[in-house]
C-alpha positions as MATLAB code, in Angstrom:
seq = 'MDEEEEKEEQPKSDLGMFSKKLERYFFEKRAVYLWGVVDDKSARDVVSKLLLLDADKPGEEIKFYINSPGGVVTSGMVIYDSMQMIKSPVSTICMGLAASMGSILLSGGKKGSRYIFPHGEVMIHQPSLGGYIQGVSADLEIQAEQTRRVKEIGAGILAKNCGKTVEQVMKDFDRDYWMNASQAIEYGIADHLVDSL';
ca = [
      22.260  -31.596  -19.119;
      25.904  -31.142  -18.328;
      27.601  -29.786  -15.449;
      27.536  -25.690  -15.973;
      23.866  -25.558  -16.743;
      23.245  -27.883  -13.070;
      25.348  -25.198  -11.582;
      23.607  -22.454  -13.038;
      20.574  -23.744  -11.740;
      21.360  -24.752   -8.524;
      21.207  -20.912   -7.263;
      17.148  -20.354   -8.137;
      16.010  -23.282   -6.138;
      18.363  -22.003   -3.177;
      16.464  -18.269   -3.958;
      12.675  -20.070   -4.310;
      13.978  -21.902   -0.408;
      14.977  -18.921    0.960;
      11.279  -17.037   -0.715;
       9.905  -19.787    1.152;
      11.305  -19.704    4.299;
      11.226  -16.164    4.274;
       6.870  -16.510    3.346;
       6.920  -18.727    6.284;
       8.489  -16.049    9.111;
       6.511  -13.933    7.827;
       3.262  -15.798    7.995;
       4.445  -16.745   11.892;
       4.763  -13.201   12.501;
       1.773  -12.260   11.391;
       3.261   -9.736    8.739;
       2.325   -9.225    5.431;
       4.440   -7.180    2.741;
       3.961   -5.009   -0.606;
       7.103   -4.645   -2.284;
       6.337   -2.603   -5.726;
       3.755   -1.750   -7.382;
      -0.199   -1.799   -6.564;
      -1.584   -4.372   -9.242;
      -4.062   -6.753   -9.355;
      -1.706   -9.807   -8.464;
       0.413   -8.036   -5.276;
      -2.952   -7.105   -4.193;
      -4.770  -10.796   -4.725;
      -1.429  -11.401   -2.736;
      -2.091   -8.937    0.349;
      -5.832   -9.669    0.552;
      -5.563  -13.406    0.629;
      -2.886  -13.151    3.843;
      -4.643  -10.864    5.236;
      -8.077  -12.702    4.981;
      -5.939  -15.907    6.262;
      -3.891  -14.227    9.338;
      -7.445  -12.570    9.959;
      -9.431  -16.384    9.914;
      -6.461  -18.024   11.939;
      -6.234  -15.213   15.095;
      -9.226  -13.409   14.858;
      -8.592  -10.073   16.754;
      -4.938  -10.470   17.105;
      -2.563   -7.916   15.538;
      -1.567   -7.866   11.592;
       1.791   -5.984   10.647;
       1.042   -4.552    7.245;
       5.151   -3.307    5.587;
       4.951   -1.099    2.784;
       7.517    0.110    0.087;
       4.999    1.122   -2.909;
       5.138    3.997   -5.767;
       1.494    3.239   -5.907;
      -0.349    1.950   -8.886;
      -3.570    0.645  -10.176;
      -6.545    2.483   -7.771;
      -9.054   -0.522   -8.085;
      -6.506   -2.807   -6.766;
      -5.673   -0.805   -3.878;
      -9.031   -0.544   -2.839;
      -9.236   -3.720   -2.794;
      -6.444   -3.874   -0.190;
      -7.981   -1.016    1.456;
     -11.462   -1.971    1.845;
      -9.896   -5.640    3.175;
      -7.868   -3.885    5.817;
     -10.950   -2.282    7.020;
     -13.623   -5.397    7.031;
     -11.255   -8.287    8.662;
     -11.647   -8.467   12.505;
      -7.840   -7.934   13.536;
      -6.260   -4.728   13.462;
      -3.744   -3.813   11.208;
      -0.457   -1.485   11.787;
       0.985   -0.662    8.923;
       4.794   -0.174    8.445;
       5.996    2.398    5.564;
       9.931    1.104    4.812;
      11.036    3.037    1.828;
       8.280    4.818    0.278;
       4.544    5.010    0.346;
       3.532    7.082   -2.558;
      -0.023    7.817   -4.659;
      -1.830    4.106   -3.808;
       0.431    3.386   -1.613;
       0.101    6.707    1.144;
      -3.865    5.476    1.005;
      -2.318    1.965    2.578;
      -0.037    3.397    4.718;
      -2.970    6.186    5.995;
      -5.484    3.295    6.410;
      -3.449    1.714    9.336;
      -5.122    1.285   13.122;
      -4.830    4.777   14.474;
      -1.726    4.856   16.633;
      -0.540    2.139   15.134;
       1.345    3.394   11.526;
       4.857    3.881   11.204;
       7.415    4.884    8.919;
      10.879    4.539    8.751;
      13.559    7.365    9.679;
      13.966    7.945    5.961;
      10.987    6.779    4.423;
       8.879    9.035    2.212;
       5.009    9.799    1.593;
       3.840   11.132   -1.435;
      -0.163   12.071   -2.036;
      -1.463   12.973   -5.159;
      -4.787   12.842   -7.385;
      -5.206    9.828   -9.597;
      -4.206    9.292  -13.132;
      -5.640    7.188  -15.746;
      -2.740    6.746  -17.326;
      -2.650    5.025  -20.586;
      -6.740    4.261  -20.251;
      -7.395    7.953  -22.046;
      -8.942    7.296  -25.709;
     -11.481    7.454  -27.335;
     -14.452    9.474  -28.789;
     -15.380   12.776  -26.372;
     -17.957   11.370  -24.947;
     -15.948    8.440  -23.698;
     -13.259   11.377  -22.656;
     -15.724   13.050  -20.564;
     -17.060    9.411  -18.672;
     -13.264    8.923  -18.124;
     -12.824   12.279  -16.816;
     -15.449   12.119  -14.445;
     -14.388    8.796  -13.287;
     -10.830   10.085  -12.446;
     -12.924   13.196  -10.461;
     -15.117   10.367   -8.400;
     -11.601    8.493   -7.873;
     -10.249   11.693   -6.016;
     -12.971   12.802   -4.233;
     -12.768    8.830   -2.458;
      -8.979    9.136   -2.261;
      -9.421   12.849   -0.509;
     -12.553   11.510    1.443;
     -10.446    8.791    2.871;
      -7.242   10.395    3.572;
      -8.996   13.321    5.764;
     -10.882   10.966    7.492;
      -7.449    8.941    8.316;
      -5.149   11.989    8.504;
      -8.019   14.668   10.351;
      -7.605   17.018    7.910;
     -10.667   18.581    5.600;
     -11.662   17.031    2.238;
     -10.898   20.662    0.858;
      -7.390   20.729    2.345;
      -6.608   17.136    0.993;
      -7.970   18.498   -2.470;
      -5.507   21.175   -2.601;
      -2.984   19.067   -1.651;
      -3.566   16.961   -4.731;
      -3.019   19.568   -7.037;
       0.662   18.215   -7.406;
       2.410   15.805   -6.349;
       3.103   16.450   -2.810;
       6.123   15.138   -1.009;
       6.812   14.353    2.601;
       9.494   12.998    4.635;
       9.100   10.996    7.727;
       8.615   13.745   10.155;
       6.372   15.513    7.680;
       4.231   12.409    7.210;
       3.844   11.980   11.041;
       2.894   16.046   11.309;
      -0.177   15.879    8.159;
      -1.291   12.289   10.543;
      -0.375   10.081    7.428;
       2.097    8.178    9.904;
       1.827    8.197   14.186;
       5.541    6.900   14.751;
       8.591    7.055   13.256;
      10.732    3.531   13.527;
      13.631    3.232   16.004;
      14.220   -0.217   16.386;
      12.886   -3.634   14.147;
];
């Protein structure tokens, strides 16, 4: 390897070292973050940290920072259920975007401890099976029923967490329903505006 190749590799190791320090800092502050799409990998990361922090100091608050466009419903439900089942209360903080499954996760924080940044945005909508739609008509009917079921589950969660009726949330699910920070607080997905870090 020549000197030029070594110089190119150095920033990668510095970045890796910084990343490890950042992870340690967040752990010491009892903070977990979801930055990006909700999928099996991000769910595994978030849930493992929630479980570890809860086992370390059961009952002590965990801060969950969210900046996510949403993603896979089943992966998101693993995070949501874990938040509800651990002994430690989870406060949620929307840093930029909490859309789709991200909005359900934001709403799932401890009541009174759900925050949103001043320019944060929230979007709720009905679920989509996206690329999963394929097959014969019987399979399409099964997939349509699954989508309806997931929509009802999501609406039920938001209704409970936001103090709305399921019917109201189902109506709001008809199209992408965008909210700025104050609208998200008014809707009941968040409780407070973040005014300092």
